[in-house]
Structure formats: structure tokens, C-alpha cells
C-alpha distance (Angstrom), angle and dihedral (degrees) to the residues before:
residue distance angle dihedral
M1 . . .
A2 3.80 . .
P3 3.81 114.8 .
R4 3.81 115.0 -106.1
L5 3.79 118.7 -119.3
S6 3.74 119.0 -122.1
G7 3.79 117.4 -115.6
R8 3.81 92.5 -103.2
A9 3.82 93.2 47.3
W10 3.81 90.1 48.6
W11 3.81 92.4 54.2
L12 3.82 91.3 46.4
T13 3.79 90.4 52.0
L14 3.82 91.2 48.8
A15 3.81 92.3 48.6
L16 3.80 91.4 48.2
G17 3.82 91.3 50.4
F18 3.79 91.9 48.5
G19 3.80 91.5 48.9
L20 3.78 92.1 50.0
G21 3.82 89.5 49.0
V22 3.81 91.4 53.6
L23 3.81 91.1 48.5
F24 3.81 91.4 48.5
Y25 3.83 91.9 50.3
A26 3.82 91.0 48.5
W27 3.80 90.0 49.9
L28 3.81 91.8 51.3
T29 3.82 90.9 48.8
Y30 3.81 90.1 50.1
L31 3.79 91.1 51.2
Q32 3.80 91.6 49.6
D33 3.79 92.1 51.0
T34 3.80 94.5 46.4
D35 3.81 95.3 41.7
D36 3.82 92.3 51.7
P37 3.83 107.5 51.3
A38 3.80 89.7 161.8
K39 3.81 92.1 61.9
C40 3.78 106.9 131.1
D41 3.77 138.1 176.2
Y42 3.78 124.9 -126.4
R43 3.78 124.9 -113.7
I44 3.80 111.9 -142.5
A45 3.81 117.7 -161.7
R46 3.79 121.9 -167.7
V47 3.79 133.1 -173.2
S48 3.79 109.6 -104.9
G49 3.78 128.3 -153.1
Y50 3.83 97.0 77.1
K51 3.80 126.3 108.6
W52 3.80 102.0 -152.7
V53 3.80 107.2 19.2
G54 3.82 139.3 42.7
P55 3.82 111.1 -149.6
L56 3.80 111.3 -146.6
L57 3.80 113.3 -108.6
S58 3.81 100.8 175.2
V59 3.81 144.3 -31.6
E60 3.80 114.8 -145.7
D61 3.78 141.0 166.3
E62 3.78 111.6 -105.3
C63 3.82 89.4 -141.2
E64 3.78 126.5 72.2
A65 3.79 115.0 -114.2
E66 3.81 117.5 -98.4
I67 3.81 89.0 -145.0
Y68 3.81 87.8 74.3
L69 3.83 96.4 54.3
P70 3.84 93.8 100.8
L71 3.81 90.0 46.9
R72 3.80 90.9 48.0
R73 3.81 91.2 53.9
A74 3.81 91.9 48.2
L75 3.80 93.2 49.3
L76 3.79 93.5 45.9
H77 3.80 89.6 51.6
Q78 3.81 91.3 50.8
I79 3.79 93.6 46.8
D80 3.81 91.3 48.9
S81 3.81 90.4 50.2
L82 3.82 91.7 48.9
R83 3.80 90.3 49.5
Q84 3.80 93.8 47.9
S85 3.79 90.4 50.6
G86 3.80 90.6 52.1
I87 3.80 94.7 -117.0
L88 3.81 93.7 114.6
A89 3.77 133.4 26.8
Q90 3.81 91.8 -166.3
A91 3.78 141.6 -16.7
S92 3.80 136.6 -169.0
V93 3.80 129.3 -161.9
Y94 3.79 130.1 -165.6
L95 3.80 122.3 -176.1
R96 3.80 130.6 -179.9
D97 3.78 131.0 179.5
F98 3.80 107.2 -144.6
G99 3.79 91.2 -165.0
H100 3.81 99.2 57.7
G101 3.80 103.8 13.8
H102 3.82 94.0 -118.2
W103 3.81 115.7 148.4
M104 3.80 143.1 171.2
S105 3.79 134.9 -170.0
L106 3.81 130.2 -161.8
N107 3.81 118.8 -164.0
G108 3.78 87.3 -9.1
D109 3.81 93.2 163.9
E110 3.81 92.5 59.4
R111 3.80 111.8 106.9
Y112 3.81 128.0 -147.9
H113 3.76 138.7 176.1
P114 3.82 103.7 -95.5
A115 3.83 92.8 -146.0
S116 3.82 111.4 176.1
L117 3.79 92.1 -0.2
M118 3.81 82.9 81.5
K119 3.81 86.6 71.0
V120 3.80 86.2 74.8
A121 3.81 88.4 59.2
L122 3.81 90.4 48.8
L123 3.82 89.6 48.9
I124 3.81 90.9 53.6
S125 3.81 91.7 46.1
M126 3.80 92.3 49.6
L127 3.80 92.5 48.6
K128 3.81 90.0 48.2
A129 3.80 87.7 55.6
A130 3.81 89.2 47.7
E131 3.81 89.7 57.7
M132 3.81 87.5 62.6
Q133 3.82 95.0 38.4
P134 3.82 107.8 43.7
R135 3.83 94.1 -169.8
L136 3.81 95.3 48.1
L137 3.81 96.9 101.3
Q138 3.81 90.8 53.1
Q139 3.81 94.7 51.2
R140 3.81 112.8 116.7
I141 3.80 124.2 -132.7
V142 3.79 127.6 -170.1
C143 3.80 111.0 -132.4
T144 3.80 109.0 -120.0
A145 3.79 128.7 -175.5
P146 3.81 112.2 -95.9
P147 3.83 122.4 -129.7
N148 3.79 115.8 -88.2
G149 3.78 113.8 -80.2
V150 3.81 96.0 15.5
I151 3.80 95.3 104.3
Q152 3.79 114.4 57.8
P153 3.82 120.3 -144.9
Q154 3.81 117.1 -108.4
Y155 3.78 131.2 -142.3
Y156 3.80 92.5 -143.7
T157 3.80 111.3 48.7
F158 3.78 130.1 -167.1
P159 3.83 135.1 172.4
S160 3.82 111.3 -54.9
I161 3.79 135.7 -156.3
E162 3.82 117.9 -94.5
V163 3.79 128.3 -118.5
G164 3.81 111.9 -111.8
K165 3.79 94.6 23.1
E166 3.81 121.8 114.7
Y167 3.81 121.7 -125.7
T168 3.78 135.5 179.1
V169 3.80 118.2 -123.1
A170 3.82 87.8 -111.1
E171 3.82 90.5 55.3
L172 3.81 91.2 48.6
L173 3.81 90.4 50.5
E174 3.78 89.2 52.8
H175 3.82 92.3 50.8
M176 3.81 90.4 46.8
I177 3.81 94.3 51.7
V178 3.80 104.5 29.7
H179 3.83 97.7 40.4
S180 3.83 98.1 20.3
D181 3.81 86.2 -126.8
N182 3.82 110.0 -172.1
H183 3.81 91.5 -165.2
A184 3.82 92.0 57.4
T185 3.81 88.6 44.5
W186 3.81 91.2 54.8
L187 3.81 92.4 49.5
L188 3.80 92.0 50.3
A189 3.79 95.3 44.1
S190 3.82 91.9 49.0
R191 3.82 89.7 58.7
L192 3.79 97.5 44.5
D193 3.79 124.9 84.2
P194 3.84 103.6 -93.5
Q195 3.80 89.6 -134.7
S196 3.81 93.4 56.5
T197 3.80 97.3 89.1
P198 3.84 95.6 40.6
K199 3.81 86.8 50.6
L200 3.81 90.0 50.3
F201 3.79 89.9 53.3
D202 3.80 92.2 48.9
D203 3.81 91.7 46.6
I204 3.82 93.4 53.6
G205 3.80 95.6 40.7
L206 3.81 101.6 -103.7
H207 3.80 106.4 137.4
V208 3.81 111.0 -172.5
S209 3.80 139.6 152.6
W210 3.80 114.4 -97.6
D211 3.84 95.1 -176.0
T212 3.80 100.1 110.0
I213 3.79 135.0 -1.9
D214 3.83 91.5 -119.8
R215 3.80 92.4 55.6
F216 3.79 94.5 47.1
T217 3.79 107.2 105.9
L218 3.77 138.6 158.5
S219 3.80 134.1 -170.2
A220 3.80 125.6 -130.5
P221 3.85 92.9 -102.8
E222 3.82 89.0 51.1
I223 3.81 92.6 50.6
A224 3.80 86.9 50.2
V225 3.82 90.2 61.8
L226 3.83 91.0 66.8
F227 3.81 90.8 56.0
K228 3.81 92.7 43.8
V229 3.80 87.9 54.9
I230 3.81 90.0 57.1
F231 3.81 98.3 41.1
N232 3.81 94.5 45.0
S233 3.82 91.7 42.2
S234 3.80 86.0 -137.9
Y235 3.82 97.7 142.0
L236 3.80 104.8 26.0
H237 3.78 130.0 45.2
P238 3.84 110.5 -91.6
E239 3.82 91.8 -108.3
F240 3.81 91.3 56.1
S241 3.82 92.8 43.9
E242 3.80 89.2 51.8
Y243 3.81 89.1 49.1
A244 3.82 91.0 51.3
A245 3.82 92.5 50.0
Q246 3.79 90.7 47.0
L247 3.82 90.8 54.9
L248 3.80 90.9 47.9
S249 3.82 90.1 50.8
K250 3.83 87.2 65.7
C251 3.82 94.5 55.9
A252 3.82 107.2 144.6
F253 3.81 95.8 -149.1
S254 3.81 108.0 110.4
E255 3.82 104.8 162.2
G256 3.82 98.6 88.4
F257 3.80 126.6 28.2
K258 3.79 94.4 14.7
K259 3.82 93.1 55.1
G260 3.78 90.7 51.4
L261 3.80 94.9 49.2
P262 3.80 131.8 69.7
L263 3.78 113.9 -94.4
G264 3.78 111.9 -84.9
T265 3.81 96.7 22.4
R266 3.79 109.3 157.0
L267 3.81 113.4 -120.5
W268 3.79 145.1 139.8
H269 3.77 117.3 -148.5
K270 3.80 150.6 145.4
F271 3.80 133.5 -144.9
G272 3.79 131.7 -152.8
G273 3.80 132.5 -164.1
W274 3.79 128.0 -167.9
G275 3.79 134.0 178.3
H276 3.78 147.8 101.4
A277 3.80 133.9 -142.8
G278 3.78 110.7 -68.4
R279 3.80 93.3 14.9
T280 3.78 134.4 99.9
H281 3.79 112.4 -90.3
E282 3.78 125.1 -131.6
L283 3.79 127.3 -155.6
H284 3.78 124.1 180.0
E285 3.77 139.9 173.8
A286 3.79 131.2 -170.6
G287 3.76 135.7 173.4
V288 3.77 149.7 108.2
I289 3.80 119.1 -71.1
Y290 3.82 125.6 -170.5
V291 3.80 118.6 -136.7
E292 3.80 109.7 -171.2
D293 3.84 85.1 -19.9
A294 3.82 91.9 -55.5
P295 3.85 110.8 126.7
Y296 3.81 120.4 -129.3
L297 3.79 128.0 178.9
L298 3.81 112.3 -138.0
V299 3.81 127.9 -176.0
I300 3.81 122.5 -179.2
M301 3.80 119.9 179.4
T302 3.82 122.6 -177.7
R303 3.78 140.3 -174.5
G304 3.81 122.9 -162.7
G305 3.77 147.0 113.8
D306 3.81 103.2 -92.9
T307 3.80 119.9 54.8
E308 3.80 95.0 -162.2
R309 3.80 92.9 52.4
Q310 3.78 89.8 45.9
A311 3.80 88.5 54.9
Q312 3.81 89.0 51.1
S313 3.81 88.8 50.4
I314 3.81 91.0 52.7
A315 3.81 88.7 51.2
L316 3.82 91.4 49.7
L317 3.81 93.6 49.1
T318 3.81 89.9 45.9
Q319 3.79 90.0 52.0
T320 3.81 90.7 52.8
V321 3.81 91.8 49.3
H322 3.80 93.2 47.5
H323 3.80 92.4 46.6
Y324 3.80 90.9 53.9
L325 3.80 95.1 44.3
L326 3.79 90.6 48.4
Q327 3.80 89.9 57.4
Q328 3.81 89.4 54.9
Q329 3.80 92.7 56.1
P330 3.83 120.5 87.2
K331 3.81 91.2 -123.9
G332 3.80 94.8 49.0
G333 3.80 116.1 118.9
L334 3.80 146.3 144.2
G335 3.78 92.4 -79.1
A336 3.79 91.2 59.7
V337 3.82 91.0 45.4
E338 3.80 92.4 52.3
E339 3.79 89.9 49.5
L340 3.80 88.8 52.6
R341 3.80 92.7 51.8
E342 3.76 90.2 56.5
A343 3.81 88.6 58.6
A344 3.82 92.7 58.1
P345 3.82 115.3 126.6
């Protein structure tokens, strides 16, 4: 018969066992943390402005994906070469895979004037208003001449609306997005609550200074949020998000993304240019491109002295991104890569 432990010995044995259990658990936790250096938390973003609920905006890894390390090195090399040759002063790239949640960001802290990319924000704000006013898109507006200096000249010009002619709000939205028409933009903005777009930014977590137009800047990851809002349909009803993407798929700008992608690549996108005489020019493009039907969000923002060469740089960086993503797809192959090289600027 086994000897019985005294009360004191029993408690000492129990305490020792408990202590060893705690040490063993701590050791296992340490091993898990050290064996998994890629362990990463999630960042959850929700739409603000509601009292009782928090609509989900996005759920993302806080860490950049290791799968993009080769692409990161290639893009950094290209950007450095473009800077050394004087073509670019700076460039930023943001990429996100909507299918797997992978993302990467180069020079993501660099800030730029968003220029006509802000028309995407106005589009979202106008469609948000249309959710509350079902007949808004059919309302008709007579095109009047704006005050002097209100409409800024553009480097890339497309067909514009005509003074004296009547347009529906839907037609003005199409001119604003497809042709980046500043006149249509002014007409729409003058009829929208001036607090609509600042409220949009607050709702989706973009906190910026609205003091002066020259101080208004956004980074590539911040621009990306506007396109995530549309793709995820996290701010607008799905029908309105689909409508927004459809308008953006008609964007007439073809000097950047489109020149870096194979002919016929499905995408929806918007460009923006900013600059005055004697100042550094900025040219940006952002949108969703489909590689073997897989959707990727791409934002490229540039600063330099020659808009045309900046557009060529955007095309070159886009080509590099597409080439890499194509290799990650099951159908990717040398034939597709050769086709992509032919589309180089």
C-alpha cells in the first residue's frame, strides 16, 4: 500500500505541479512565437457615423505579404533607376490582392496631391446621396459657365460638356469619371452638400486637412481606401458600387495602366494630374485590374518634371506588376509574358 502524503506535502506537490504546468505553457508559447516570425495581427476597419452598429469596411493583415518580396525588389530597382535618370523625383506603389488579402506598399508614407483622383470621392458621395434621393440621378441640370479661375486647366484633355446644354446628374457623373471633365465636376460639386465628402472621409477613416487645396494630400494607401470602398461595397449599396465601377471601367485615360497591360485586360481605374508652371508635376493612377480574372487593387503615384515620361513610368511599373502577378496564376506562362513585353511603353 502506497504511503499517504501529509496535508502539507500534498499541497507542496500540487503547487509544484501547477508551477511546472505554467512554465511548460510559457515555453510552448515562446516556441510558437519564435517559430512563426510571420505571425501577424489583423487590422479591422469599420464605417463610423452610426450609433448602434459598425459596418465592416475591411479586414487586412497588418504585415506585408512575403510573396511580394521579389516584386518589391524589382519595383524599387526600377524606381531608383527612373529617379537617377531624372524621369521621376519620387514614386509610390500600393498593391492588394482581393482574393487572398495579400498586400504591399512602397514609399507608402509619401504624400501627394490627389488631383482628379478626388473625383472618385465625389462619385461615392453623390451616389450616397442618390441612395437617399432615388430620383437624384435623373435630375436635369443646365450647364452654366463657371466663374473665372474655378476650373483648372488639364494636361490631358477629353470631350467636355457644353454651356447652355442640359444634362442629367447621371450624364454629368459619366463625363466627370470617363473624361475627367472639370466642368461637370464643378456642376456636381456645387449641388452637393459641401460636407458630404469630408463626412465620407471621416466615415471611412481618412483624416486629412481641408484647410487649403495646396495642403490637401493623400498617400497611395489612403487613395486605395476609396477603391476598396467601391470593390467591397462597404459604404454604398452593391448596385451603386457596381454602377461606380462600371463608370470607372470607361475611363478614357490610356497612357498609364493600359499601356502596361496586355490589350483587352479588364480593369476599372482613374487618373489624376497636378502641377503648375515652374512646379513639380504629379501624375497618378489607381484602380482594379484583373489578372486571369483575379482582382488586384493597384495605386501608382508619381512626382517629376515631365508628365508624358511620368505616364510612361506608370506603364512600366504596371507592366512589372502584371508580369509578376501573371506568374503567380495557374495559367501564367511564357506566352503571356511575351505578350506583355510587346505592350511595353
